[in-house]
C-alpha positions as CSV (number, residue, x, y, z in Angstrom):
1,X,32.2,-58.1,67.1
2,X,30.8,-54.8,67.3
3,X,30.0,-52.9,64.4
4,X,32.1,-49.9,64.4
5,X,31.0,-47.0,62.0
6,X,33.9,-45.1,61.1
7,X,34.2,-42.0,59.3
8,X,36.5,-42.7,56.7
9,X,37.6,-39.6,54.6
10,X,37.1,-40.2,50.7
11,X,39.7,-38.5,49.1
12,X,38.6,-39.2,45.5
13,X,35.1,-38.1,45.6
14,X,34.4,-34.4,45.6
15,X,31.5,-32.7,47.6
16,X,28.3,-32.0,45.8
17,X,28.2,-28.7,43.9
18,X,25.3,-26.2,43.1
19,X,24.7,-26.1,39.6
20,X,23.1,-22.7,38.3
21,X,20.0,-23.6,36.2
22,X,19.2,-21.1,33.5
23,X,16.8,-22.8,31.3
24,X,13.6,-20.8,32.9
25,X,15.4,-17.7,31.5
26,X,16.1,-19.2,28.4
27,X,12.3,-20.2,28.2
28,X,11.4,-16.6,29.1
29,X,13.8,-15.2,26.3
30,X,12.4,-17.6,23.7
31,X,8.7,-17.0,24.8
32,X,9.3,-13.1,24.4
33,X,10.8,-13.7,21.0
34,X,8.0,-15.9,19.7
35,X,5.5,-13.1,21.0
36,X,7.4,-10.3,19.2
37,X,7.3,-12.3,16.2
38,X,3.7,-13.3,16.3
39,X,2.9,-9.5,17.1
40,X,4.9,-8.4,13.9
41,X,3.1,-11.0,11.7
42,X,-0.3,-9.9,12.9
43,X,0.8,-6.3,12.3
44,X,1.8,-7.1,8.8
45,X,-1.1,-8.9,8.0
46,X,-3.3,-6.3,9.2
47,X,-1.5,-3.7,7.0
48,X,-1.8,-5.9,3.9
49,X,-5.4,-6.4,4.4
50,X,-5.8,-2.5,5.1
51,X,-4.0,-1.6,2.1
52,X,-5.8,-4.1,0.0
53,X,-9.1,-2.7,0.8
54,X,-8.1,0.9,0.7
55,X,-9.9,3.2,-1.7
56,X,-7.8,4.0,-4.6
57,X,-8.9,7.3,-6.1
58,X,-6.3,7.6,-9.0
59,X,-7.7,4.0,-10.2
60,X,-11.3,4.9,-9.9
61,X,-10.8,8.2,-11.9
62,X,-8.8,6.6,-14.6
63,X,-11.5,4.0,-15.0
64,X,-14.1,6.7,-15.1
65,X,-12.0,8.7,-17.5
66,X,-11.8,5.8,-19.9
67,X,-15.5,5.1,-19.6
68,X,-16.6,8.7,-20.4
69,X,-19.3,8.8,-23.0
70,X,-17.9,11.3,-25.8
71,X,-21.2,11.5,-27.6
72,X,-22.7,14.1,-25.0
73,X,-19.8,16.8,-25.8
74,X,-20.8,19.1,-23.0
75,X,-20.9,16.3,-20.2
76,X,-17.7,14.7,-21.4
77,X,-15.9,18.0,-21.5
78,X,-16.8,18.6,-17.7
79,X,-16.1,14.9,-16.8
80,X,-12.6,14.8,-18.8
81,X,-11.6,18.1,-17.0
82,X,-12.6,16.8,-13.6
83,X,-11.2,13.3,-13.7
84,X,-8.0,14.4,-15.8
85,X,-7.1,16.7,-13.2
86,X,-6.1,13.7,-11.0
87,X,-3.2,12.8,-13.4
88,X,-1.9,16.3,-14.4
89,X,0.7,16.7,-11.7
90,X,2.4,13.3,-12.5
91,X,5.0,14.9,-15.1
92,X,5.6,18.2,-17.0
93,X,4.3,16.3,-20.0
94,X,1.1,15.6,-18.3
95,X,0.5,19.0,-17.0
96,X,1.2,20.5,-20.9
97,X,-1.0,17.8,-22.2
98,X,-3.7,18.4,-19.7
99,X,-3.7,22.3,-20.0
100,X,-3.7,21.8,-23.9
101,X,-6.7,19.5,-23.6
102,X,-8.5,22.0,-21.1
103,X,-8.0,24.8,-23.7
104,X,-9.6,22.5,-26.7
105,X,-12.7,21.5,-24.2
106,X,-13.3,25.0,-23.0
107,X,-15.6,25.7,-26.0
108,X,-17.8,22.7,-25.2
109,X,-18.3,23.6,-21.7
110,X,-20.2,27.1,-21.2
111,X,-22.8,26.9,-23.9
112,X,-26.4,25.8,-23.6
113,X,-26.0,23.8,-26.9
114,X,-22.8,22.5,-28.0
115,X,-21.8,20.7,-31.4
116,X,-20.1,17.2,-31.1
117,X,-16.4,17.0,-30.2
118,X,-14.1,17.7,-33.2
119,X,-11.3,15.5,-34.4
120,X,-8.8,17.4,-32.7
121,X,-10.2,17.5,-29.4
122,X,-11.0,13.7,-29.7
123,X,-7.2,13.2,-30.5
124,X,-6.0,15.3,-27.5
125,X,-8.6,13.4,-25.3
126,X,-7.4,9.9,-26.6
127,X,-3.6,11.0,-26.2
128,X,-4.2,12.1,-22.6
129,X,-5.9,8.9,-21.7
130,X,-3.2,6.8,-23.2
131,X,-0.6,9.0,-21.0
132,X,-2.6,8.4,-17.8
133,X,-1.8,5.4,-15.7
134,X,-2.1,4.3,-11.9
């Protein structure tokens, strides 16, 4: 007997279909998203470190204002006027208190020899120091 190969049509099996593959596009999108998040994290860390190490003049002037030696009246009057000016524009109360304090300290600035700070000037200085904050 001869083997005859006959072409039998198969009705219940469908032909092979082409399946569209999107996994490469998903990978690219996911990689782009991860890259954006990494860049954002690096930027935020950079800003944090930059702000952490930034020189804060208000903080420095408050420290110098509080550490001013009041025994030398002339030097103290100049320092308090200079360092206190940093905080005078905070509120209208600061401005008024600063102006009153400068008027009190005016008599200690421009003389060669000055006497020690009087109690009222010391009171103004302490009150102004208490009002200042960073």
